[in-house]
C-alpha positions as CSV (number, residue, x, y, z in Angstrom):
1,M,-9.4,28.1,-23.8
2,N,-9.7,24.6,-22.4
3,Q,-10.7,21.6,-24.6
4,R,-13.7,19.7,-23.2
5,V,-14.5,16.3,-24.6
6,R,-17.5,14.4,-23.4
7,R,-17.4,10.7,-22.7
8,G,-18.4,8.6,-25.7
9,G,-16.7,10.6,-28.5
10,T,-16.0,9.2,-31.9
11,G,-12.9,8.5,-34.1
12,K,-9.8,7.5,-32.3
13,R,-11.4,7.9,-28.9
14,A,-14.1,5.5,-29.8
15,G,-11.5,3.0,-31.0
16,V,-9.6,3.3,-27.8
17,M,-12.9,2.7,-25.8
18,A,-13.5,-0.4,-27.9
19,L,-10.0,-1.6,-26.9
20,L,-10.8,-0.9,-23.2
21,L,-14.1,-2.7,-23.2
22,A,-12.7,-5.7,-25.1
23,G,-10.3,-6.4,-22.3
24,G,-12.9,-7.6,-19.8
25,M,-10.9,-10.6,-18.4
26,L,-10.6,-11.2,-14.8
27,L,-7.7,-9.5,-13.0
28,T,-5.2,-11.9,-11.4
29,A,-5.4,-10.5,-7.9
30,C,-3.5,-11.5,-4.8
31,G,-5.1,-14.8,-3.7
32,G,-5.0,-16.9,-0.5
33,G,-1.8,-18.2,0.9
34,S,-1.2,-21.5,2.5
35,D,-3.0,-20.9,5.8
36,G,-6.3,-22.1,4.6
37,A,-8.0,-18.7,4.5
38,T,-8.7,-19.1,0.8
39,A,-7.5,-21.2,-2.0
40,D,-8.7,-18.9,-4.8
41,R,-5.6,-17.1,-6.1
42,K,-7.7,-14.7,-8.2
43,S,-9.5,-13.3,-5.1
44,S,-8.4,-10.8,-2.6
45,G,-10.4,-12.1,0.4
46,R,-9.8,-10.1,3.5
47,H,-9.8,-11.8,6.9
48,A,-12.2,-10.4,9.5
49,P,-10.4,-7.8,11.7
50,G,-9.7,-9.2,15.1
51,V,-10.0,-12.8,14.1
52,S,-6.3,-13.6,13.8
53,G,-6.1,-16.9,15.6
54,G,-2.9,-18.3,17.2
55,G,-0.6,-18.3,14.2
56,H,0.3,-21.0,11.7
57,P,2.0,-24.2,12.9
58,A,5.2,-25.0,11.1
59,P,5.8,-28.8,11.2
60,D,7.8,-31.1,8.9
61,A,5.4,-30.6,6.0
62,P,6.5,-31.7,2.6
63,A,6.9,-29.0,-0.1
64,P,4.5,-29.2,-3.0
65,S,5.8,-30.9,-6.1
66,E,7.2,-28.7,-8.8
67,G,4.5,-27.5,-11.2
68,S,1.6,-28.5,-9.0
69,R,-1.3,-26.1,-9.2
70,E,-3.2,-27.7,-6.3
71,S,-3.6,-25.3,-3.3
72,E,-1.8,-26.2,-0.1
73,A,-5.0,-25.1,1.7
74,D,-6.9,-27.8,-0.3
75,R,-4.4,-30.5,0.8
76,V,-4.6,-29.3,4.5
77,R,-8.4,-29.2,4.4
78,E,-8.6,-32.8,3.1
79,G,-6.0,-34.1,5.6
80,R,-3.4,-34.9,3.1
81,A,-0.8,-32.4,4.4
82,E,0.1,-30.4,7.4
83,P,-0.1,-26.6,7.3
84,D,2.7,-25.1,5.3
85,Y,5.7,-23.3,6.8
86,R,5.9,-20.7,4.1
87,S,4.4,-17.2,3.8
88,T,4.0,-15.5,0.4
89,F,2.6,-12.0,-0.3
90,A,2.7,-9.3,-2.9
91,L,4.7,-6.2,-1.9
92,D,2.8,-3.2,-0.8
93,V,4.1,0.4,-0.3
94,D,0.7,1.9,0.5
95,T,0.3,4.3,3.5
96,A,-3.3,5.5,3.2
97,S,-4.7,3.4,6.1
98,Y,-2.4,5.1,8.6
99,G,-2.9,8.6,7.2
100,Y,-6.7,8.2,7.3
101,A,-6.6,6.7,10.8
102,R,-4.7,9.8,12.1
103,R,-7.2,12.0,10.4
104,T,-10.1,10.1,12.0
105,L,-8.5,10.2,15.5
106,G,-7.9,13.9,15.1
107,D,-11.6,14.3,14.4
108,G,-12.4,12.6,17.7
109,R,-13.4,9.1,16.3
110,L,-11.8,5.7,16.3
111,P,-11.3,4.3,12.8
112,D,-13.4,1.4,11.6
113,A,-11.5,-1.9,12.1
114,E,-11.9,-2.8,8.5
115,D,-10.0,0.4,7.5
116,V,-7.0,-0.5,9.5
117,R,-4.2,-2.3,7.7
118,P,-1.1,-3.0,9.9
119,E,1.4,-3.2,7.0
120,E,0.5,0.4,6.0
121,F,1.0,1.6,9.5
122,V,4.4,0.0,9.6
123,N,5.4,1.1,6.2
124,S,4.6,4.7,7.1
125,F,7.9,5.1,9.0
126,R,11.6,5.1,8.0
127,Q,13.3,1.8,8.7
128,G,17.0,2.4,8.3
129,Y,17.6,-0.4,5.9
130,E,20.8,-0.9,3.9
131,R,20.2,0.1,0.3
132,P,21.3,-2.1,-2.7
133,K,24.0,-0.8,-5.0
134,G,22.1,-1.8,-8.1
135,N,18.6,-1.5,-9.3
136,G,17.3,-4.5,-7.4
137,F,16.4,-5.1,-3.7
138,S,18.4,-5.5,-0.6
139,V,17.0,-8.0,1.9
140,N,17.3,-7.1,5.6
141,I,16.1,-9.4,8.4
142,D,16.3,-8.8,12.1
143,G,14.2,-9.3,15.2
144,A,13.9,-9.5,18.9
145,R,12.3,-11.4,21.7
146,I,9.0,-10.1,23.0
147,G,9.4,-9.8,26.7
148,G,9.2,-7.4,29.6
149,S,6.5,-5.4,27.7
150,G,3.7,-5.7,30.2
151,G,1.8,-7.7,27.6
152,T,0.4,-11.2,28.0
153,G,0.8,-14.4,26.1
154,A,4.3,-13.5,24.9
155,S,6.2,-16.6,26.3
156,G,8.6,-17.9,23.6
157,W,7.5,-15.3,21.0
158,S,9.7,-13.0,19.0
159,L,9.1,-10.3,16.4
160,L,10.8,-10.8,13.1
161,R,11.2,-7.9,10.7
162,V,11.7,-8.6,7.0
163,G,12.8,-5.4,5.2
164,L,13.2,-4.9,1.4
165,A,14.6,-1.7,0.0
166,T,15.4,-0.3,-3.4
167,K,18.1,2.2,-4.3
168,T,17.2,5.8,-3.7
169,A,15.6,7.8,-6.4
170,P,17.9,9.6,-8.9
171,P,17.8,13.4,-9.3
172,A,14.6,14.6,-10.9
173,S,16.6,15.5,-14.0
174,E,17.6,11.9,-14.5
175,R,14.3,10.1,-14.3
176,P,12.3,9.2,-17.5
177,P,9.6,11.8,-18.5
178,A,6.1,11.2,-17.1
179,A,2.8,11.2,-18.9
180,L,0.2,11.6,-16.1
181,T,-3.6,11.5,-16.4
182,F,-5.3,12.9,-13.4
183,V,-8.8,11.7,-12.7
184,V,-10.5,14.1,-10.3
185,D,-13.6,13.5,-8.3
186,I,-15.8,16.6,-8.5
187,S,-19.0,15.0,-7.0
188,G,-21.1,16.8,-4.4
189,S,-19.3,15.2,-1.5
190,M,-16.1,16.8,-2.6
191,A,-17.5,20.2,-1.7
192,E,-16.5,19.7,1.9
193,T,-13.5,21.7,3.1
194,G,-10.4,19.5,2.7
195,R,-11.5,17.7,-0.4
196,L,-11.8,19.4,-3.8
197,D,-10.1,22.6,-2.5
198,L,-7.2,20.5,-1.3
199,V,-7.1,18.7,-4.7
200,R,-6.8,22.0,-6.5
201,K,-4.0,23.1,-4.2
202,S,-2.2,19.7,-4.8
203,L,-2.4,19.9,-8.6
204,T,-1.3,23.5,-8.5
205,I,1.7,22.5,-6.5
206,L,2.4,19.7,-8.9
207,A,2.2,21.9,-12.0
208,D,5.3,23.8,-10.6
209,E,7.2,20.6,-9.7
210,L,6.9,18.7,-13.0
211,R,9.6,19.0,-15.6
212,D,9.1,20.7,-19.0
213,D,9.2,17.4,-20.8
214,D,6.5,15.8,-18.7
215,S,2.9,15.6,-19.9
216,L,-0.4,15.9,-18.1
217,S,-4.0,15.4,-18.9
218,L,-7.0,16.0,-16.7
219,V,-10.3,14.2,-16.4
220,T,-13.1,15.1,-14.0
221,F,-16.1,13.0,-13.0
222,S,-19.4,13.3,-11.1
223,N,-22.4,11.6,-12.5
224,E,-20.5,11.4,-15.8
225,A,-16.9,12.0,-16.9
226,E,-15.4,14.8,-18.9
227,T,-11.9,15.5,-20.4
228,R,-10.9,19.0,-19.2
229,L,-7.4,18.9,-20.7
230,P,-6.0,16.4,-23.2
231,M,-2.5,15.1,-22.8
232,T,-0.4,18.3,-22.8
233,R,3.3,19.0,-22.5
234,V,4.1,21.0,-19.4
235,K,6.6,23.3,-21.1
236,G,4.9,26.6,-21.9
237,N,1.5,25.4,-20.5
238,R,1.9,25.7,-16.7
239,D,-0.5,28.6,-16.5
240,R,-3.0,26.9,-18.8
241,I,-2.8,23.8,-16.5
242,K,-3.4,25.8,-13.4
243,G,-6.3,27.6,-15.0
244,V,-8.1,24.3,-15.8
245,V,-7.4,23.1,-12.3
246,E,-8.9,26.3,-10.8
247,E,-12.1,25.9,-12.8
248,M,-13.0,22.6,-11.2
249,Q,-16.2,22.9,-9.1
250,P,-18.2,20.3,-7.2
251,A,-21.2,18.9,-9.1
252,Q,-23.4,15.8,-8.5
253,S,-23.0,12.1,-7.7
254,T,-19.8,9.9,-7.7
255,N,-19.4,7.7,-10.8
256,V,-15.8,6.4,-10.3
257,E,-16.3,3.9,-13.1
258,A,-16.9,6.7,-15.6
259,G,-13.9,8.6,-14.4
260,I,-11.5,5.7,-14.5
261,K,-12.7,4.5,-17.9
262,L,-12.2,7.9,-19.5
263,G,-9.0,8.4,-17.6
264,Y,-7.5,5.2,-19.0
265,E,-8.8,6.1,-22.5
266,E,-7.0,9.4,-22.3
267,S,-3.9,7.8,-21.0
268,V,-3.8,5.3,-23.9
269,E,-4.5,8.1,-26.4
270,G,-1.7,10.2,-24.9
271,H,0.6,7.2,-24.3
272,R,4.3,8.0,-24.7
273,E,7.0,5.4,-25.4
274,G,9.9,5.6,-23.0
275,A,7.8,7.6,-20.5
276,T,6.2,6.6,-17.2
277,N,2.5,6.4,-18.1
278,R,0.3,6.6,-15.0
279,V,-3.3,7.4,-14.0
280,V,-3.7,9.3,-10.7
281,L,-7.1,9.1,-9.1
282,L,-7.9,11.9,-6.6
283,S,-11.2,11.1,-4.7
284,D,-12.9,10.5,-1.5
285,A,-13.8,7.1,-3.1
286,L,-17.4,7.2,-2.1
287,A,-18.8,5.6,-5.3
288,N,-22.6,5.7,-5.5
289,T,-23.4,5.7,-9.3
290,G,-22.4,3.3,-12.1
291,E,-20.3,0.3,-11.2
292,T,-19.4,0.6,-7.5
293,E,-17.2,-2.6,-7.1
294,A,-13.5,-2.2,-7.7
295,E,-13.1,-5.5,-9.6
296,G,-16.0,-4.6,-12.0
297,I,-14.4,-1.3,-12.7
298,L,-11.0,-2.7,-13.4
299,K,-12.3,-5.4,-15.7
300,K,-13.3,-2.7,-18.1
301,I,-9.8,-1.2,-18.4
302,D,-7.8,-4.5,-18.0
303,S,-6.5,-4.7,-21.5
304,A,-5.2,-1.1,-21.4
305,R,-3.6,-1.7,-18.1
306,R,-1.8,-4.8,-19.3
307,E,-0.9,-3.9,-22.9
308,Y,0.3,-0.4,-22.2
309,G,1.6,-0.9,-18.6
310,I,-0.4,2.0,-17.2
311,T,-0.4,1.9,-13.4
312,L,-2.9,3.5,-11.0
313,F,-1.9,5.8,-8.1
314,G,-4.7,6.7,-5.7
315,V,-4.7,9.8,-3.5
316,G,-7.5,9.8,-0.9
317,V,-9.1,12.9,0.7
318,G,-12.0,13.7,3.1
319,S,-13.1,12.9,6.6
320,D,-15.4,10.3,5.1
321,Y,-13.3,8.3,2.8
322,G,-13.8,4.9,1.0
323,D,-10.4,3.6,2.1
324,A,-11.0,-0.1,1.3
325,F,-12.5,0.7,-2.1
326,M,-9.5,2.9,-3.1
327,E,-7.1,0.3,-1.8
328,Q,-8.7,-2.4,-3.9
329,L,-8.6,-0.3,-7.0
330,T,-4.9,0.5,-6.7
331,N,-3.8,-2.9,-5.6
332,K,-5.4,-4.5,-8.6
333,G,-4.5,-1.6,-10.8
334,D,-0.7,-2.3,-10.2
335,G,-0.3,0.9,-8.1
336,N,-0.2,2.5,-4.7
337,T,-2.4,4.6,-2.5
338,T,-1.8,7.4,0.0
339,Y,-4.0,9.8,1.9
340,V,-3.8,13.6,2.0
341,G,-5.5,15.5,4.9
342,D,-4.1,19.0,4.6
343,E,-1.8,21.2,2.6
344,T,1.3,20.1,4.5
345,Q,0.6,16.5,3.5
346,A,-0.3,17.5,0.0
347,R,3.2,19.0,-0.4
348,K,4.8,15.9,1.1
349,V,2.9,13.7,-1.4
350,F,3.1,15.8,-4.5
351,V,6.6,17.1,-4.0
352,D,8.3,14.3,-2.1
353,Q,6.4,11.1,-2.7
354,L,4.8,11.3,-6.1
355,P,8.1,11.8,-7.9
356,A,9.3,8.5,-6.4
357,H,6.2,6.8,-7.6
358,L,6.7,8.0,-11.2
359,E,9.5,5.6,-12.0
360,I,9.0,1.9,-11.4
361,R,12.0,-0.3,-10.3
362,A,10.1,-3.6,-9.9
363,R,7.0,-5.0,-11.4
364,D,4.9,-7.9,-9.9
365,A,7.2,-8.0,-6.9
366,K,6.5,-10.8,-4.4
367,A,8.1,-12.0,-1.2
368,Q,8.2,-15.5,0.2
369,V,9.5,-16.2,3.8
370,A,10.3,-19.9,4.4
371,F,10.5,-20.7,8.1
372,D,12.7,-23.5,9.3
373,R,10.6,-26.3,10.7
374,K,13.4,-27.3,13.1
375,T,13.4,-24.0,14.9
376,V,10.0,-22.4,14.4
377,Q,6.8,-23.7,16.1
378,Q,4.4,-21.0,15.0
379,F,4.4,-17.8,13.0
380,R,1.9,-15.1,12.1
381,L,2.3,-12.4,9.4
382,I,1.0,-9.1,10.8
383,G,-1.2,-7.6,8.1
384,Y,-1.0,-8.2,4.3
385,E,-4.3,-10.2,4.5
386,N,-5.5,-8.9,1.1
387,R,-2.0,-9.1,-0.4
388,K,-1.5,-12.8,0.1
389,V,-0.4,-15.0,-2.8
390,A,-0.6,-18.8,-3.0
391,D,2.9,-20.3,-2.2
392,E,2.9,-22.3,-5.4
393,D,2.4,-19.0,-7.3
394,F,5.5,-17.3,-6.0
395,R,7.5,-18.0,-9.2
396,D,4.5,-17.8,-11.5
397,D,5.1,-14.4,-13.1
398,S,1.7,-14.3,-14.6
399,V,0.3,-13.8,-11.0
400,D,0.1,-10.2,-10.0
401,G,2.5,-8.8,-7.4
402,G,3.2,-5.3,-6.3
403,E,4.9,-2.4,-8.1
404,V,7.8,-0.7,-6.3
405,G,9.6,2.5,-7.1
406,P,13.1,3.9,-6.3
407,G,13.8,4.8,-2.7
408,H,11.0,2.6,-1.4
409,T,11.1,0.2,1.6
410,V,8.7,-2.6,2.2
411,T,8.5,-4.1,5.7
412,A,6.7,-7.3,6.9
413,L,6.6,-8.1,10.6
414,Y,6.0,-11.6,11.8
415,A,5.2,-12.9,15.3
416,V,7.3,-16.0,15.6
417,R,7.3,-18.6,18.3
418,L,10.5,-20.6,18.4
419,R,10.8,-24.2,19.6
420,E,12.2,-24.5,23.1
421,G,16.0,-24.6,23.0
422,A,16.0,-24.1,19.2
423,S,19.3,-23.0,17.5
424,G,20.1,-22.3,13.9
425,T,18.3,-20.8,10.9
426,V,14.9,-19.2,11.6
427,A,13.8,-18.1,8.1
428,K,15.0,-17.5,4.6
429,A,13.3,-14.5,2.8
430,T,13.3,-14.3,-1.0
431,V,12.0,-11.4,-3.1
432,R,11.2,-11.9,-6.7
433,W,10.3,-9.3,-9.3
434,L,10.3,-8.5,-13.0
435,D,12.7,-5.9,-14.4
436,P,10.3,-3.2,-15.7
437,K,12.1,-2.8,-19.0
438,T,13.2,-6.3,-19.9
439,R,10.5,-8.2,-18.0
440,K,13.2,-10.6,-16.9
441,A,12.7,-12.2,-13.4
442,R,15.2,-11.6,-10.7
443,E,15.5,-12.7,-7.1
444,E,17.4,-11.8,-3.9
445,T,17.5,-13.7,-0.6
446,G,18.5,-13.2,3.0
447,T,18.5,-15.4,6.1
448,V,18.2,-14.9,9.8
449,T,19.3,-17.2,12.7
450,T,18.1,-17.6,16.3
451,G,21.1,-15.5,17.4
452,A,19.8,-12.5,15.6
453,V,16.5,-12.5,17.4
454,G,17.8,-13.3,20.9
455,T,17.9,-9.7,22.2
456,T,14.9,-8.2,24.1
457,L,12.7,-5.9,21.9
458,W,12.0,-3.0,24.3
459,G,15.0,-1.0,25.5
460,G,17.4,-2.5,23.0
461,E,19.5,-0.5,20.6
462,N,17.4,-1.0,17.5
463,D,15.1,2.0,17.7
464,R,13.7,1.5,14.2
465,L,12.6,-2.1,14.9
466,Q,10.9,-0.7,18.0
467,V,9.1,1.9,16.0
468,A,7.9,-0.7,13.6
469,A,6.7,-2.8,16.5
470,V,4.8,0.1,18.1
471,A,3.1,0.9,14.8
472,A,2.1,-2.8,14.3
473,Y,0.8,-3.2,17.9
474,F,-1.1,0.1,17.5
475,A,-2.9,-1.1,14.3
476,D,-3.6,-4.4,15.9
477,H,-5.3,-2.7,18.9
478,L,-7.4,-0.6,16.5
479,R,-8.8,-3.6,14.8
480,G,-9.3,-5.7,17.9
481,G,-6.5,-8.1,17.4
482,D,-4.7,-10.4,19.8
483,L,-1.0,-10.2,19.0
484,P,1.2,-11.9,21.6
485,G,3.0,-9.5,23.9
486,A,0.9,-6.5,22.9
487,P,1.3,-3.6,25.4
488,G,-1.6,-1.4,26.3
489,L,-2.3,1.8,24.4
490,G,-1.0,3.9,27.3
491,E,2.3,2.1,27.3
492,L,2.6,2.2,23.5
493,A,2.1,6.0,23.6
494,S,4.8,6.3,26.2
495,R,7.2,4.1,24.2
496,A,6.5,6.1,21.0
497,S,7.3,9.3,22.8
498,G,10.6,7.9,24.0
499,L,11.4,6.7,20.5
500,A,10.5,10.1,19.0
501,E,13.1,11.6,21.3
502,S,15.8,9.0,20.6
503,T,15.3,9.1,16.8
504,E,14.6,12.8,16.6
505,D,11.8,11.9,14.2
506,S,8.7,14.1,14.2
507,A,6.7,11.3,12.4
508,V,7.2,9.1,15.5
509,E,6.1,11.9,17.8
510,K,2.9,12.2,15.7
511,L,2.5,8.4,16.1
512,A,2.7,8.9,19.9
513,T,0.0,11.6,19.7
514,A,-2.3,9.4,17.6
515,I,-1.9,6.5,20.1
516,G,-2.7,8.8,23.0
517,Q,-5.8,10.0,21.2
518,A,-6.9,6.4,20.6
519,D,-6.3,5.5,24.2
520,R,-8.5,8.4,25.5
521,L,-11.3,7.6,23.0
522,N,-11.0,3.9,24.0
523,R,-11.5,5.0,27.6
524,G,-14.2,7.5,26.7
525,A,-12.1,10.5,27.6
526,G,-12.3,12.3,24.2
527,T,-9.5,14.2,22.5
528,D,-9.7,17.8,23.7
529,D,-6.0,18.2,23.2
530,A,-5.9,16.8,19.6
531,P,-3.5,18.7,17.5
532,D,-4.3,20.7,14.4
533,P,-4.4,18.3,11.5
534,S,-2.1,20.7,9.6
535,E,0.7,19.2,11.7
536,G,0.2,15.8,10.0
537,E,2.8,13.9,8.2
538,I,2.7,10.6,6.3
539,G,5.9,8.6,6.5
């Protein structure tokens, strides 16, 4: 009943593979910003967790000349310039780091510091931003003074929240059709409960959610890759799709490279003009056969990614999960990643979230926040270490940014230390992106003044800002950071519980539970009262 095509076929498939292999150019990844961490804009060097320093000074530094390709970090290192007062990064709507941290805490373990990305914790919660009327972004900026929190080192510091939002998704009937290639890990490690069984449930759910004019193909991989279903219209084939999904059984080792190569080959072969063409990787991301480095894998499909605009969406599963590897794949593959720990989360991802990921509202989206040297003494971006972009590359549209869909919000939190007695503009935030259809560059900006960050953070009226702060401080604790004004975990759990009540948001209550679990583990008390992971929710 099901067509099965082994990797390495002939004819059109061989021609497509030649196209894929011919595109072995380096990906333009998110490189270092102006803080001296790295000057290579083609690398994605991650800072060591917990080594966050005291923030970037923001003196009267001259802006680089127009068209200069020299890194600000180089000029600072050589003593020819002061550290810059701008912060530039690619937008990121991933949430997998928070979802996997909750799963790990529920299992009675603290997550590894390198798996904790604060921006993904923050972006897992509703922010309450004003939405734009058109297809671009709204720019929302607010903040509050850090004080009375019980933390230390908070004198003169504030939290600044830069929020970007796109218009909500249209009804499912109005979106473009989708051509989705699912690449499913069926290696031996996927036999554990909550892995391949959950993937089968997820794809069965999705088969009922997709429209008749959508298309779907299915590739599986263990030690080698195999096409289980070529690109097939959903109409009249839902039972066939479910049958192929049900047949998947765990096999041998994990050759992610083979799966992604064949997945992109299938996506190119089944490419549909006017449709959203996407590869969806479902895996525990524990690669152990073939190429095991994300950049090496993506080099081999780079031409297909660029020429056909095929993006990569990663869905992680499993108690042992290669979070960093999956995140690197999707960041450089122009996509997003999330984590599924149970059927409740699977329904949330495949019924609520995936449809929003199908359409792209902005390609290569970047943000740049320029701090006013007259009012700001220091600033620190919380998270986004491996999404940083060199300041001079902000308007270079050949440099990769992030892909953002309808109804998405992106939040960046900064710890900002104002100059004593300062008054006036604190920062100007600009978002730049390419229209996905015309590839024309567009920008929106917003500014914030000292008056807008003058209120006290805790106990104020802005509940959503406080939720974002709790999530950021929680992530910073888990990776051993030193953010100014950070409350202890016990106080954070208490604040999260109070915010869950005031916002009537169950996701914030689950945040409070996770913080409480981390606090008990940190004190060696265990998590005897940890909730059933089926209660989980991402977002």
